[in-house]
N, C-alpha and C positions, 0 to 999 in steps of 0.2 A: 541518267535519271535513276533514282533509287525506288525500287518497288518492294514493299514489305510483304513477305509470304510466311506461311507456316505449313508444316507437313505432319500428318498423323503417323506415328510410329509405335512400335513395341520394342522393348529392349531385351526380351528373352527371359526376364525375371518377373517383372510386374505384369500381372494378367489384366492389363488395362491399357487403353489407348493413351498415348502421351503425345505432346506436341513439340516440335522443334521449329524455332523461329529462324528466319533467314532474311537477308537483304539481297535483292537481285539488281545488278547493274548491266545495262545493255549498251552496245556501241551506238554512237550518234547516227542519225538518219543518213543514209547514203553509204555507210560503211558495211560491207558484207562481213558477218561474223566469221572469224577463223575457227572458233571452237568454244568450249565451255570449261571453266575452272570452278570446282567446288572447294571452298577454302575453310579450313578448320583452325581455330586459334589455340594458343597455348594456355597453360594454367594461369588463372588470374585475369585472363582476357576473354572477351567475347567478340562478336562481329565488328565491334569498333576497331579492333586491331587492323582490320583490312580497310577501314574507312574512318580515319580520325580527322575530325574537323577542329581546327585551332583558329580562333579569331585573330586576324592579322598575320597569320602564317599559313598561306595556302600551300597545297602540294603535298599533303600527308595522307592522301588516300590511294593506297595500292589499287583498290577496286576501280576508282574513277580513271586512274592512269591506264590500267590494263584494258578497260572497256573502250577508252579512246583509241587504243591500238587494235581494236577489233575483237576483243574477247567478251563473251558473256561471263560475268563473274557472280558467283553466289557465295556470300559470306554466311555460313551456317553455324548457329549456336549448338554446342553439345547439350545433351540432356542435363538439366540442373544448372545451366549456365545462361547468363543473359536473360532473354525472354522465353526460354524453353521450359518445359514442365520439369518438376522435380520427380525423379524416378523413385517410387517407394520400394520398400522391401529389402533393406540392408545396404551393404557397402556398394558404392558406385565405382565399379572396377573399369579398367580400360576395355574389357570385353563388352561391358554394357554400353559404353560409349560407342564402341565399334558397331554393335548391333543396331543402335538407333541411327547412327550416321549412315550405315549401309542401306537401311530402309529408305531414309530420306533421299539419299543419292540415287537410288533406283527410281524413285518417283520423279526426281529432277530430270534424269536422263529420258524417261518416257515422255515427259511433257515437253522437253526441249526438242526432241525428235518430232513430236506431233505438232509443235507450234502453239502449245497451250500453256506455256509457262507464265507469261505475262502478256497483257494486251499490247498489240503492235509488234510483237516479235514472232515472226513466222518460224517454220521449221529450220533448225540449225544443223548443218552438217559439221564435219570436222571432229577433232578428237575431244574426248572427255578426259580432263586432267584432274586428278585429285591432288590438292595442295594443302599443306599443313605446316604450322610453325610450332616447334617444341612439342608439347603434349599432343597438339593436333597432328603433327607429322608422324608421331608414333602410332596414333590411332589410324591415320591414313595407311600406314604399313599394314596394320591388322586388317583393315577393310579390304585392301587389295589382295592380301594373302588368302583371306577367307572367302572372298566373293568374286574376285577378278572383275571388279566394278569398272575400272578405268583403263584407258588406252595408254596412260603414262602417269607418273606421280612426281610431284615437286615437293621435296622434303627439306625444310629450312630449320636450322638450329637444333638438330636432333641427331646426335652421334651414337653409334652403337658400341664404340670403345670408350665408355663413359668414365670420366674422372669426377667424382662427387665432391663439390667444394664444401659441403656441410658436415662431412665426417665419413669415416670408413664404414662401408656396408659389408658386413660379414655374413657368411652362410654357404653351405656346401651345395645347396640346390637353389634354383631360381625362386621357388616358393619361399624358402627361408630368407633369401635376400630381399624379396618384396616385403615380407613381414618386418624385417629389420629396418628397411627403408622407411616404412610407415611409422615405426616406433621412433626413429630418429627425428622424422619430420614433425610428429605430434609433440615431442618433447621440445624441439627447437622453437616451434611457433606457439606452444601453449594450447594445443587443441585436445580437448577431452576425447576419450575413446568412443563415445556415442555420437560425436559430431561427424557428419558426412561431408559437409562443405564448410569452408572458412574463407574469410577475406584476409589477404596478406598485404599490409601496407607496402607499397612499392618503395617508399623511402628507405625501408630497412634493407633492401637489396638493390638500391638504385645504381650502385657502382657496377653491378653485374649486368644490368639491363640496358643501360644507356651510356653512350660516349660522353666525354666531358664537354663536348661542343653542342649538345642538344639544348636548345633554348629553354629557359625556365617556363615560358608559356606552354610549350609542348609537353614538358613534364607534368605540369599542372592539369592540362587537358586530358592527358593519358590517365592520370590518377583519378580524375573525376568520373571516368567511365570504366573504372576497374570492376572486375566481376569476381565471382566466387571460384575457389579452387576445389575440385572434387578430390578429397584427401587421398582416398585409396588409389584412384587412377594415377594421380600425380606421383605418388610414392612408387607405384609399380614401374612406371616407365623409366625411372632413374635407377632402378635396381640393375647392377651389372649383369649383362647377358640378356636383358629384356629386348625382345624384338629381333634378335639375331636369326632365329630359325625362320621367322616369317619373312624377313628381308631376303634371305637366301633363296626363296622360291619366286621372287618377283621377276617375271619374264617380260616386262615392259620397259620402255625407256625411263630412266630415273635421273632427275635433276637434284643434286645435293648443294644446298647453299648454307654457308657459314659466315659469321663475322670473325673478327680477330680477337674478340673478348674471351676471357677465361671461362665464362659460364656458357660455353657452346656445346656442352654435353659430349665432348670428345677430347681425347688426348691429342689427336693429330688429325685435322680434317683431311689431309692428303692420303691417309690410310683408309678412310671410310669407304671408298668405292669397292674395296676388296670384299666387303660383306654382301654385295649384291651379285652373287656369282651367276645367277641365271639370267640377269639382265643383259641384253645385247648392246646396250648403249647407256653408259653412266657418265653424266656430265658433272663436274665439280666446279663450283665458283666460290671463291673466298672474297667477301666484300671488305675492302680495306676501310679502316676508320669506323667500323661498326662493332657494337657490343651485341648482346643477345637479341634485342629488339631492333631488327634490321629496318623496319618500316618507319622508325623515327630517326635513323642515322642521316647525317648530312649527305652521305653518298648513296642513299636509298634508291634513287632513280637508276643508278647503274645496275643494281640487282633487278629492278622491275623490268628494265629494257632487256636484260639478259634472259630473264624468264620468258618474256614475250618472244624473243628471237628463237629460243630453244623450242617453245611451243609451236612456232611457225615451222621449224624443221621437223617436228613430230608430225604436224599436219601434212607436210609435203611427203614424208615417208609413207604415210597411210594412203596417199593418193586422194 
C-alpha cells in the first residue's frame, strides 16, 4: 500500500522551511519488516522511478517488489523535484540536495524507530539503507559521508571513474570541472544561465536510458511522469572526480549496481569498488541486458532480488 507523506526541511541556503514529498510502501500484513530503504531518484526522475505504473504491464514497481520481500521503502523527492518545494536563493547544488535529504532521512529514521511513520506500521528494527540511482546515488554518497545517516548504502548507475558521453570536461580542479560541466550541459540542452531546473525529453537520450527490448507502453508511461532536472546538481555529479573523496570515507557496507549500457557513468564497473577504501564490504552487481534505467529493464527483478538478499545479509550482520 502507498502512503503519501511530506517532511519539512531546510537546505542550508534558504532561510525558510521547505517540504519534501515521499511515498511510503510497507510490507503486507503478517510479514515482519527486515529494515528500511530511503530511495532517491536520478536527474529527470522523481519518486515514480521507484514505483512506475504501466497499464497492461504490471511489475515495474521496485517499491512494491521490495516491500513484498519485507522492506519498508520510502521513495523521496529531491528539493525542486516532483512534489517537493522549490529551494529559493540561487543555484540548486548537490550539497543543497544533500542537506534537504539528510534532514528528511533523519525524520524518517526517528519515526520508523518510534512506529509513527504511517498508520498500522509499528516500530521497525533492522538496518536503514540509503538507496539512490544516478544523481540520487551521488547525493546518497554525500549524505552518508557528511552525516553517517545509514547502516549501508545501495548505489545504482553512478560510477566514480566517469566517462562523459556528452563531451570532454576540462579543468585542473574539481570546481573548474563542475563549472565546465554545467556550461556543456546548458549549451547542449539549450538552457539559459538563469534557469535552475529544466525538463529534458527522454526521447533525446532514449538509447542511453533504455534497452531496445523495453515495451513502447513502458517508455510512454515513464515519459509521462518525467520530472525536472536540477541543472547545477546534475552538472556537478558528472564532473570527473566528483564524489571520490566522500566515497573514500564510507565505512558501511556498499552495494554497487550497474547495467551494461554506455551511460552508466563509469568506464569500468569492475573497477568501482576500489573507490570505497574504508568500506568493509563492497558488493558489485552488473545487471545483464540493462541500460541506465535499471527499473525498466526486462531483467530488473534480478537486480531487485539481489538488493533484497544483500540487505538481508546486512541485517544479519548487524544482529
